[in-house]
C-alpha positions in Angstrom: -16.4 126.5 140.9 -14.4 123.6 142.2 -16.1 120.9 144.3 -14.9 119.1 147.3 -15.3 115.3 147.4 -15.3 113.9 150.9 -13.6 110.6 151.5 -15.8 107.6 150.8 -14.5 106.1 154.0 -16.4 108.6 156.0 -20.0 107.6 156.9 -22.8 109.7 155.4 -24.3 112.4 157.6 -27.5 112.5 155.5 -29.5 109.7 153.9 -32.5 109.5 151.6 -33.1 109.6 147.9 -34.0 112.6 145.7 -32.9 115.0 148.3 -32.8 118.6 147.2 -32.4 121.9 149.0 -36.1 122.5 148.7 -36.9 119.1 150.1 -34.7 119.7 153.1 -36.5 122.9 153.8 -39.9 121.3 153.4 -39.1 118.3 155.6 -37.7 120.4 158.5 -40.4 123.0 158.4 -43.2 120.5 158.2 -43.9 120.5 162.0 -43.7 124.3 162.0 -46.0 125.1 159.1 -48.6 122.5 159.7 -50.9 121.6 162.7 -49.1 119.6 165.4 -49.7 115.8 165.2 -51.3 113.6 167.8 -47.9 112.6 169.4 -47.0 116.3 169.9 -50.4 117.0 171.6 -50.0 113.9 173.9 -46.5 115.0 174.9 -47.6 118.6 175.4 -50.6 117.8 177.6 -48.5 115.5 179.7 -45.8 118.2 180.0 -48.4 120.8 180.9 -49.7 118.6 183.7 -46.1 118.3 185.0 -45.7 122.1 184.8 -48.9 122.6 186.7 -47.5 120.4 189.5 -44.4 122.6 189.5 -46.5 125.8 189.7 -48.5 124.4 192.6 -45.4 123.2 194.5 -43.5 126.4 194.0 -46.5 128.5 195.0 -46.9 126.5 198.1 -43.2 126.9 198.9 -43.4 130.7 198.4 -46.5 130.9 200.6 -45.3 128.6 203.4 -41.5 128.9 203.3 -38.9 126.4 202.7 -40.0 124.6 205.8 -42.4 122.9 203.3 -39.3 120.9 202.2 -37.9 117.9 204.0 -34.8 119.9 205.3 -33.7 119.7 208.9 -31.0 121.2 211.1 -28.5 118.7 209.9 -29.4 118.4 206.2 -29.8 122.0 205.2 -29.2 121.3 201.5 -30.9 118.4 199.7 -33.2 118.1 196.7 -33.0 121.8 195.9 -29.3 121.9 195.2 -29.3 118.3 193.8 -31.9 119.3 191.2 -30.1 122.6 190.5 -26.8 120.9 189.8 -28.5 118.2 187.7 -30.2 120.8 185.5 -27.0 122.8 185.0 -25.2 119.7 184.0 -27.8 118.7 181.5 -27.4 122.1 179.8 -23.7 121.5 179.1 -24.0 119.3 176.0 -25.6 122.1 174.0 -22.6 124.4 174.5 -20.2 121.6 173.7 -22.0 120.6 170.5 -22.6 124.1 169.3 -19.3 125.7 170.2 -16.5 123.2 170.7 -17.5 120.9 167.8 -17.9 124.0 165.6 -14.3 125.1 166.3 -13.1 121.6 165.5 -15.1 121.6 162.3 -17.1 118.5 163.1 -19.9 118.5 160.6 -22.0 115.9 162.3 -23.0 118.6 164.8 -25.0 120.4 162.0 -28.1 118.1 162.5 -28.2 118.1 166.3 -26.9 121.5 167.4 -30.2 123.4 167.2 -32.1 121.1 169.5 -29.1 120.7 171.8 -28.8 124.5 172.2 -32.5 124.9 172.9 -32.2 122.1 175.5 -29.3 124.1 177.1 -31.4 127.3 177.5 -34.5 125.5 178.9 -32.4 123.4 181.3 -30.7 126.6 182.6 -34.1 128.2 183.1 -35.2 125.2 185.2 -31.9 125.4 187.2 -32.5 129.1 187.8 -35.9 128.5 189.4 -34.1 126.5 192.2 -31.8 129.5 192.9 -34.8 131.7 193.4 -37.0 129.1 195.2 -34.6 128.3 198.0 -33.9 131.9 198.9 -36.7 132.0 201.5 -37.7 135.6 200.3 -37.8 135.2 196.5 -39.3 138.7 196.1 -35.8 140.0 197.0 -34.0 137.8 194.4 -32.6 140.8 192.6 -30.4 141.4 195.7 -28.2 138.6 194.4 -26.8 141.0 191.7 -24.4 143.9 192.5 -27.0 146.6 191.5 -26.9 150.3 192.5 -29.2 150.7 195.5 -30.4 153.1 198.1 -29.7 150.9 201.1 -26.4 152.5 202.1 -23.4 150.2 201.7 -25.5 147.1 200.9 -23.5 144.9 198.5 -23.5 141.2 197.6 -21.5 138.7 199.6 -18.9 137.5 197.1 -18.0 134.7 199.5 -21.5 133.1 199.1 -21.9 130.2 196.7 -25.3 131.6 195.9 -23.6 134.6 194.3 -21.2 132.4 192.3 -24.2 130.4 191.0 -26.1 133.5 190.0 -23.1 134.8 188.0 -22.5 131.4 186.4 -26.1 130.9 185.5 -26.7 134.4 184.1 -23.5 134.4 182.0 -24.1 130.9 180.7 -27.7 131.7 179.9 -26.9 135.0 178.1 -24.2 133.6 175.9 -26.1 130.4 175.1 -29.2 132.4 174.2 -27.3 134.8 171.9 -25.5 131.9 170.2 -28.7 130.0 169.7 -30.7 132.9 168.4 -27.9 134.0 166.0 -27.9 130.6 164.5 -31.7 130.7 164.1 -31.8 133.9 162.1 -31.4 132.4 158.6 -34.0 129.7 159.4 -36.5 132.2 160.9 -36.1 134.2 157.7 -36.9 131.1 155.7 -40.1 130.6 157.7 -40.9 134.3 157.2 -40.6 134.1 153.4 -42.9 131.1 153.3 -45.5 132.4 155.8 -48.5 134.8 155.2 -50.5 137.2 157.2 -49.8 137.6 160.9 -47.3 134.8 161.0 -45.2 136.5 158.4 -45.2 139.8 160.4 -44.1 138.0 163.6 -41.3 136.1 161.9 -40.3 139.3 160.1 -39.7 140.9 163.4 -37.9 137.9 164.8 -35.6 137.6 161.7 -34.1 141.1 162.3 -34.2 141.9 158.6 -32.1 138.9 157.5 -31.8 139.1 153.7 -29.4 136.2 152.9 -26.8 138.4 151.1 -23.2 137.4 150.9 -22.3 140.1 153.4 -24.9 138.8 155.8 -23.5 135.2 155.6 -20.0 136.5 156.0 -20.9 138.3 159.2 -22.9 135.3 160.3 -19.8 133.1 160.0 -17.6 135.6 161.9 -20.1 136.1 164.7 -20.6 132.3 165.0 -16.9 131.7 165.5 -16.6 134.6 168.0 -19.5 133.3 170.0 -18.1 129.8 169.8 -14.8 131.1 171.2 -16.6 132.8 174.0 -18.7 129.8 174.8 -16.0 127.2 174.9 -14.5 128.4 178.2 -18.0 128.3 179.6 -18.1 124.5 179.1 -15.3 124.3 181.7 -16.0 127.3 183.9 -19.7 127.1 184.7 -19.7 123.6 186.2 -16.3 124.4 187.8 -18.0 127.3 189.7 -20.9 125.0 190.6 -18.4 122.5 192.0 -16.9 125.2 194.2 -20.2 125.3 196.1 -18.9 122.1 197.7 -15.1 122.0 197.1 -14.4 125.3 199.0 -16.1 124.0 202.2 -14.4 121.9 204.9 -17.0 119.2 205.0 -15.6 115.6 204.6 -16.6 114.3 201.2 -16.8 117.8 199.7 -13.4 119.3 200.5 -11.5 117.9 197.5 -9.7 119.3 194.5 -11.0 116.7 192.0 -14.5 118.3 192.0 -14.0 120.8 189.1 -12.9 118.3 186.4 -15.1 115.6 187.9 -18.2 117.9 187.7 -17.4 119.1 184.2 -17.0 115.5 182.9 -20.3 114.5 184.7 -22.1 117.5 183.1 -21.0 116.6 179.6 -22.0 113.0 180.4 -25.5 113.8 181.6 -26.0 116.5 178.9 -25.2 114.1 176.0 -27.5 111.5 177.6 -30.4 114.0 177.6 -29.6 115.1 174.0 -29.8 111.4 173.1 -33.1 111.0 174.9 -34.7 113.9 173.1 -33.3 113.4 169.6 -34.3 109.7 169.4 -37.9 110.7 170.1 -37.6 113.7 167.8 -36.3 111.8 164.8 -39.1 109.2 165.1 -42.0 111.5 165.8 -41.0 114.2 163.2 -39.6 111.8 160.6 -36.1 113.2 160.7 -34.4 109.8 160.2 -32.6 111.0 157.1 -31.1 114.0 158.9 -30.4 112.5 162.4 -28.7 109.3 161.3 -27.2 106.3 163.0 -23.8 108.0 162.7 -25.1 110.8 165.0 -26.5 108.3 167.5 -23.4 106.2 167.6 -21.1 109.2 168.0 -23.1 110.5 170.9 -23.0 107.0 172.5 -19.2 107.0 172.2 -19.0 110.4 174.0 -21.4 109.1 176.7 -19.2 106.0 177.1 -16.0 108.1 177.3 -17.3 110.6 179.8 -18.9 107.8 181.8 -15.5 106.2 182.1 -13.9 109.5 183.2 -16.6 109.8 185.9 -15.9 106.2 187.0 -12.2 107.0 187.4 -13.2 110.1 189.4 -15.3 108.0 191.8 -12.4 105.6 192.3 -9.9 108.5 192.8 -12.2 109.9 195.5 -12.2 106.6 197.3 -8.4 106.2 197.0 -7.7 109.8 198.2 -10.0 109.3 201.2 -8.0 106.3 202.2 -4.6 107.8 201.3 -5.3 111.0 203.2 -5.3 109.1 206.5 -8.2 111.3 207.7 -10.7 109.2 209.6 -13.4 111.7 208.8 -12.8 111.5 205.1 -12.7 107.7 205.3 -15.9 107.6 207.3 -17.7 109.8 204.8 -17.1 107.3 202.0 -17.7 104.3 204.2 -21.0 105.8 205.1 -21.8 106.3 201.4 -20.9 102.7 200.5 -22.5 100.9 203.5 -24.6 103.5 205.4 -28.3 104.1 205.3 -28.0 105.7 201.8 -26.0 102.8 200.3 -28.9 102.1 198.0 -28.4 105.5 196.4 -24.6 105.1 196.1 -24.9 101.7 194.4 -27.6 103.0 192.1 -25.3 105.8 191.1 -22.4 103.4 190.5 -24.6 101.0 188.4 -26.1 103.7 186.3 -23.0 105.9 185.7 -20.1 103.5 185.6 -21.5 100.1 184.6 -24.3 100.9 182.1 -22.2 103.2 179.8 -19.7 100.4 179.4 -22.3 98.5 177.4 -21.6 100.9 174.6 -18.3 99.2 173.9 -20.5 96.7 172.0 -21.4 97.9 168.5 -24.8 96.1 168.5 -25.8 98.0 171.6 -24.6 101.4 170.7 -26.3 101.1 167.3 -29.6 99.9 168.8 -32.1 102.7 169.1 -34.3 101.2 171.9 -31.3 100.3 174.0 -29.6 103.6 173.4 -32.8 105.5 174.5 -33.2 103.4 177.7 -29.5 103.7 178.6 -29.6 107.5 178.1 -32.4 107.7 180.6 -30.5 105.4 183.0 -27.5 107.7 182.8 -29.5 110.7 183.8 -31.1 108.8 186.7 -27.6 107.9 187.8 -26.4 111.5 187.5 -29.2 112.7 189.7 -28.3 110.0 192.3 -24.6 111.2 192.1 -25.6 114.8 193.1 -27.9 113.4 195.9 -25.1 111.1 197.2 -22.6 114.0 197.2 -24.9 116.4 199.0 -27.1 114.4 201.4 -24.7 111.6 202.5 -22.0 114.2 203.3 -24.4 116.2 205.5 -26.6 113.8 207.3 -23.9 112.4 209.6 -21.4 115.1 210.8 -18.9 115.2 213.7 -21.5 114.9 216.5 -23.6 111.6 216.5 -26.3 113.5 218.4 -26.8 115.6 215.3 -27.2 112.8 212.9 -30.4 112.8 210.9 -32.0 111.4 207.9 -33.5 113.3 205.0 -37.0 112.4 203.8 -38.4 114.4 200.8 -41.9 115.9 201.2 -44.5 116.1 198.4 -43.3 119.6 197.7 -39.7 118.4 197.0 -41.0 115.7 194.7 -43.5 118.1 193.1 -40.9 120.8 192.3 -38.6 118.2 190.7 -41.1 116.4 188.7 -42.8 119.7 187.8 -39.5 121.1 186.6 -39.2 118.2 184.1 -42.7 119.1 182.9 -41.7 122.7 182.6 -38.7 121.7 180.5 -40.7 119.7 178.1 -43.4 122.4 177.7 -40.7 124.8 176.6 -39.0 122.2 174.4 -42.2 121.2 172.7 -43.2 124.8 172.1 -39.8 125.4 170.5 -40.4 122.5 168.1 -43.8 123.8 167.3 -42.8 127.3 166.3 -39.1 127.1 165.3 -37.1 124.6 163.2 -35.8 121.7 165.3 -32.8 121.2 162.9 -30.6 124.0 161.5 -31.8 124.1 157.8 -29.0 126.3 156.5 -26.3 124.1 158.2 -27.8 120.8 157.1 -27.9 122.0 153.5 -24.1 122.3 153.6 -23.9 118.5 153.9 -26.0 117.8 150.7 -23.1 117.9 148.2 -20.4 116.6 150.4 -21.5 114.2 153.2 -24.9 112.9 152.0 -25.4 109.3 150.9 -27.0 110.6 147.7 -23.8 112.5 146.7 -21.5 109.7 147.6 -23.6 107.1 145.7 -23.4 109.4 142.7 -19.6 109.5 142.9 -19.4 105.7 143.4 -21.4 105.2 140.1 -19.0 107.6 138.4 -16.1 105.4 139.5 -14.5 108.1 141.7 -13.3 105.6 144.4 -11.4 102.2 144.5 -13.6 99.1 144.8 -12.2 98.1 148.3 -13.2 101.6 149.6 -16.6 101.3 148.1 -17.0 97.9 149.8 -16.0 99.3 153.2 -18.5 102.2 152.7 -21.3 99.8 151.8 -20.6 97.6 154.9 -20.7 100.7 157.1 -24.3 101.4 155.9 -25.7 98.2 157.3 -26.2 99.8 160.7 -28.3 102.6 159.2 -32.1 102.2 159.8 -32.8 104.8 157.2 -30.9 103.0 154.4 -32.6 100.0 152.7 -30.9 96.7 151.9 -31.5 97.3 148.2 -29.5 100.6 148.3 -26.6 98.8 149.9 -26.7 96.0 147.3 -26.6 98.5 144.5 -23.5 100.0 146.0 -21.8 96.6 146.3 
């Protein structure tokens, strides 16, 4: 069997010494097969408290009605749609990493796709709760789907953005769930084969009889490519549909054709920031430094920087078109954002989304784990402000000054949002507790091609020129999981 030697100029996607297929399995399944550590329990209890706040706030909303929120006759949409769009945006990175990078054969996705896909599913669940919560009569939520019924000619209103959102969310959730679960099958079977008693029976059911045969793997590869092909258009279509909630209206500040690409770029931007936030904690708490390397962190920071720049251009384009249109209403909408009563939110958005990602041009910053983690949180704060600015500042001052009003969130608004974050982390932590956080089968593919161990072996065999080896050794200096002694040995 012929072997493929990856170029020494490519940075390794896996570090560590004495790595074997068995060690990869043991390392990744350690959190699943053993009792959770103290850090997991602290995070889970905090997330559970947040989820409790969500349950109380949503229950109060259902009992009292949406009058419990800070909405008024002028601002009819506020934190509910802001949080909805924010959560849908966060879910985009999982699809991009799992589908688009798979089609482009980017092997660095292998270590991060599993957690990113799980994040997508849980973020979409959180988004869906807002669709139901702001209906007023949530017990009739099923009316949003074109189901056969006995109410005569009752049919859904296809002109309603609520219907568009329902179709976008349900399609996105279904495809993402199937893609995620199909990728899990080989790893669930691995857990099954190592488990005993009741755990083995449960994982046997969940593994759908996976036997690891050549035919199974062949079908696995085919299905993965088909699902990736189906999922790729969703990266563009889902947030495009969400942007139509605003772009198809005639409200100044909303009625613009730039919204679809602008929303898609913003979704990828915020999604990668959330992936970065989660994975930096994951690699530290679960000792995954050898599998989620500095190359992964730097690559994600570069994508955050690029999409942040695209979003910045979109902001400037909006301002230019408002001026170029000659419409006094469009111009006022943006003047009100910049210098009106919500100017603090606008400038927070600009600082977090446009200025902070530009710091990643500096290599020392984009390879610094603490700074990367802080900036990833800053980006998601900024993306929440972006949705708030688009929605509230466009509504609170309309054509009649007598109708002008300010929006002030109530404790219910705050509770539902903070609680949804708690709900998200409850789901994510339970996922890490019972399922592998890294795709075992896919990471094993890197061992004899892209790992530091394999490349070091080839260097010692004299497979590469000295100048390429020097370049490779220099590139390892940023890796926190590679010791100085290892680098000296290579040089």
